[in-house]
PyMOL commands that place a pseudoatom at each C-alpha (Angstrom):
pseudoatom trace, name=CA, resn=MET, resi=1, chain=A, elem=C, hetatm=0, pos=[-7.574, -51.445, -73.516]
pseudoatom trace, name=CA, resn=ILE, resi=2, chain=A, elem=C, hetatm=0, pos=[-4.671, -50.574, -70.977]
pseudoatom trace, name=CA, resn=SER, resi=3, chain=A, elem=C, hetatm=0, pos=[-6.132, -49.561, -67.344]
pseudoatom trace, name=CA, resn=GLU, resi=4, chain=A, elem=C, hetatm=0, pos=[-4.326, -46.764, -65.733]
pseudoatom trace, name=CA, resn=LYS, resi=5, chain=A, elem=C, hetatm=0, pos=[-3.164, -49.701, -63.290]
pseudoatom trace, name=CA, resn=ASP, resi=6, chain=A, elem=C, hetatm=0, pos=[-0.855, -51.168, -65.640]
pseudoatom trace, name=CA, resn=GLU, resi=7, chain=A, elem=C, hetatm=0, pos=[2.670, -49.616, -65.742]
pseudoatom trace, name=CA, resn=VAL, resi=8, chain=A, elem=C, hetatm=0, pos=[5.512, -49.098, -67.274]
pseudoatom trace, name=CA, resn=THR, resi=9, chain=A, elem=C, hetatm=0, pos=[8.743, -49.228, -65.601]
pseudoatom trace, name=CA, resn=LEU, resi=10, chain=A, elem=C, hetatm=0, pos=[12.361, -47.282, -66.445]
pseudoatom trace, name=CA, resn=PRO, resi=11, chain=A, elem=C, hetatm=0, pos=[14.071, -50.105, -67.368]
pseudoatom trace, name=CA, resn=GLU, resi=12, chain=A, elem=C, hetatm=0, pos=[11.103, -50.867, -69.870]
pseudoatom trace, name=CA, resn=LEU, resi=13, chain=A, elem=C, hetatm=0, pos=[10.839, -47.851, -71.143]
pseudoatom trace, name=CA, resn=ILE, resi=14, chain=A, elem=C, hetatm=0, pos=[15.121, -48.019, -71.560]
pseudoatom trace, name=CA, resn=ASP, resi=15, chain=A, elem=C, hetatm=0, pos=[14.528, -51.015, -73.354]
pseudoatom trace, name=CA, resn=SER, resi=16, chain=A, elem=C, hetatm=0, pos=[11.784, -49.633, -75.701]
pseudoatom trace, name=CA, resn=CYS, resi=17, chain=A, elem=C, hetatm=0, pos=[14.301, -46.736, -76.498]
pseudoatom trace, name=CA, resn=CYS, resi=18, chain=A, elem=C, hetatm=0, pos=[16.788, -49.115, -77.309]
pseudoatom trace, name=CA, resn=ASP, resi=19, chain=A, elem=C, hetatm=0, pos=[14.560, -51.079, -79.864]
pseudoatom trace, name=CA, resn=ARG, resi=20, chain=A, elem=C, hetatm=0, pos=[13.553, -47.416, -81.444]
pseudoatom trace, name=CA, resn=LEU, resi=21, chain=A, elem=C, hetatm=0, pos=[17.248, -46.101, -81.383]
pseudoatom trace, name=CA, resn=SER, resi=22, chain=A, elem=C, hetatm=0, pos=[19.120, -49.288, -82.611]
pseudoatom trace, name=CA, resn=LEU, resi=23, chain=A, elem=C, hetatm=0, pos=[21.968, -47.326, -84.363]
pseudoatom trace, name=CA, resn=TYR, resi=24, chain=A, elem=C, hetatm=0, pos=[22.683, -46.508, -80.714]
pseudoatom trace, name=CA, resn=ASN, resi=25, chain=A, elem=C, hetatm=0, pos=[24.712, -48.309, -77.914]
pseudoatom trace, name=CA, resn=PRO, resi=26, chain=A, elem=C, hetatm=0, pos=[22.067, -49.398, -75.362]
pseudoatom trace, name=CA, resn=LYS, resi=27, chain=A, elem=C, hetatm=0, pos=[24.254, -48.130, -72.416]
pseudoatom trace, name=CA, resn=VAL, resi=28, chain=A, elem=C, hetatm=0, pos=[24.294, -44.948, -74.129]
pseudoatom trace, name=CA, resn=VAL, resi=29, chain=A, elem=C, hetatm=0, pos=[20.486, -44.869, -74.916]
pseudoatom trace, name=CA, resn=LYS, resi=30, chain=A, elem=C, hetatm=0, pos=[20.239, -45.286, -70.678]
pseudoatom trace, name=CA, resn=GLU, resi=31, chain=A, elem=C, hetatm=0, pos=[23.091, -42.487, -70.011]
pseudoatom trace, name=CA, resn=ILE, resi=32, chain=A, elem=C, hetatm=0, pos=[21.144, -40.235, -71.703]
pseudoatom trace, name=CA, resn=ILE, resi=33, chain=A, elem=C, hetatm=0, pos=[17.544, -41.044, -70.222]
pseudoatom trace, name=CA, resn=TYR, resi=34, chain=A, elem=C, hetatm=0, pos=[18.924, -41.003, -66.590]
pseudoatom trace, name=CA, resn=VAL, resi=35, chain=A, elem=C, hetatm=0, pos=[20.667, -37.176, -67.337]
pseudoatom trace, name=CA, resn=PHE, resi=36, chain=A, elem=C, hetatm=0, pos=[17.276, -36.245, -68.413]
pseudoatom trace, name=CA, resn=LEU, resi=37, chain=A, elem=C, hetatm=0, pos=[15.615, -37.750, -65.369]
pseudoatom trace, name=CA, resn=GLU, resi=38, chain=A, elem=C, hetatm=0, pos=[18.112, -35.612, -63.420]
pseudoatom trace, name=CA, resn=GLU, resi=39, chain=A, elem=C, hetatm=0, pos=[18.199, -32.273, -64.958]
pseudoatom trace, name=CA, resn=LEU, resi=40, chain=A, elem=C, hetatm=0, pos=[14.237, -32.607, -64.811]
pseudoatom trace, name=CA, resn=ARG, resi=41, chain=A, elem=C, hetatm=0, pos=[14.413, -33.357, -61.174]
pseudoatom trace, name=CA, resn=ASP, resi=42, chain=A, elem=C, hetatm=0, pos=[16.894, -31.209, -60.448]
pseudoatom trace, name=CA, resn=SER, resi=43, chain=A, elem=C, hetatm=0, pos=[14.765, -28.102, -61.789]
pseudoatom trace, name=CA, resn=ILE, resi=44, chain=A, elem=C, hetatm=0, pos=[11.648, -28.918, -60.424]
pseudoatom trace, name=CA, resn=VAL, resi=45, chain=A, elem=C, hetatm=0, pos=[13.706, -28.970, -57.435]
pseudoatom trace, name=CA, resn=LYS, resi=46, chain=A, elem=C, hetatm=0, pos=[15.065, -25.674, -57.828]
pseudoatom trace, name=CA, resn=ASN, resi=47, chain=A, elem=C, hetatm=0, pos=[10.990, -24.453, -58.392]
pseudoatom trace, name=CA, resn=TYR, resi=48, chain=A, elem=C, hetatm=0, pos=[11.002, -23.959, -62.044]
pseudoatom trace, name=CA, resn=CYS, resi=49, chain=A, elem=C, hetatm=0, pos=[8.115, -25.161, -64.102]
pseudoatom trace, name=CA, resn=VAL, resi=50, chain=A, elem=C, hetatm=0, pos=[9.348, -27.182, -66.600]
pseudoatom trace, name=CA, resn=LYS, resi=51, chain=A, elem=C, hetatm=0, pos=[7.110, -27.455, -70.095]
pseudoatom trace, name=CA, resn=LEU, resi=52, chain=A, elem=C, hetatm=0, pos=[8.002, -30.163, -72.346]
pseudoatom trace, name=CA, resn=THR, resi=53, chain=A, elem=C, hetatm=0, pos=[4.995, -28.701, -74.995]
pseudoatom trace, name=CA, resn=GLY, resi=54, chain=A, elem=C, hetatm=0, pos=[3.033, -31.192, -76.331]
pseudoatom trace, name=CA, resn=TYR, resi=55, chain=A, elem=C, hetatm=0, pos=[3.617, -33.996, -73.602]
pseudoatom trace, name=CA, resn=PHE, resi=56, chain=A, elem=C, hetatm=0, pos=[3.284, -32.505, -69.906]
pseudoatom trace, name=CA, resn=VAL, resi=57, chain=A, elem=C, hetatm=0, pos=[3.921, -29.965, -67.211]
pseudoatom trace, name=CA, resn=PHE, resi=58, chain=A, elem=C, hetatm=0, pos=[5.819, -30.412, -64.167]
pseudoatom trace, name=CA, resn=ARG, resi=59, chain=A, elem=C, hetatm=0, pos=[5.477, -27.822, -61.261]
pseudoatom trace, name=CA, resn=HIS, resi=60, chain=A, elem=C, hetatm=0, pos=[6.614, -28.308, -57.474]
pseudoatom trace, name=CA, resn=ARG, resi=61, chain=A, elem=C, hetatm=0, pos=[4.072, -27.463, -55.270]
pseudoatom trace, name=CA, resn=GLN, resi=62, chain=A, elem=C, hetatm=0, pos=[4.595, -26.718, -51.675]
pseudoatom trace, name=CA, resn=LYS, resi=63, chain=A, elem=C, hetatm=0, pos=[1.805, -28.659, -49.362]
pseudoatom trace, name=CA, resn=ASN, resi=64, chain=A, elem=C, hetatm=0, pos=[1.019, -28.529, -45.577]
pseudoatom trace, name=CA, resn=GLU, resi=65, chain=A, elem=C, hetatm=0, pos=[1.823, -31.319, -43.339]
pseudoatom trace, name=CA, resn=LYS, resi=66, chain=A, elem=C, hetatm=0, pos=[-1.031, -33.386, -42.754]
for i in range(1, 66): cmd.bond("trace and resi %d" % i, "trace and resi %d" % (i + 1))
show_as sticks, trace
zoom trace
């Protein structure tokens, strides 16, 4: 069983995607993943609620400094 302390790094996710998408050049797969992550980050920074149905929802919330 996998615990919450186990991690998957971005390079590991990219390698896994490349394995599953063996018809595509690994450089192209990596670029697509990076573009997706940049768009996700930019949308959150612009205060959009990003909903990926069936996966997760991201919202930016302001917090007061401690």
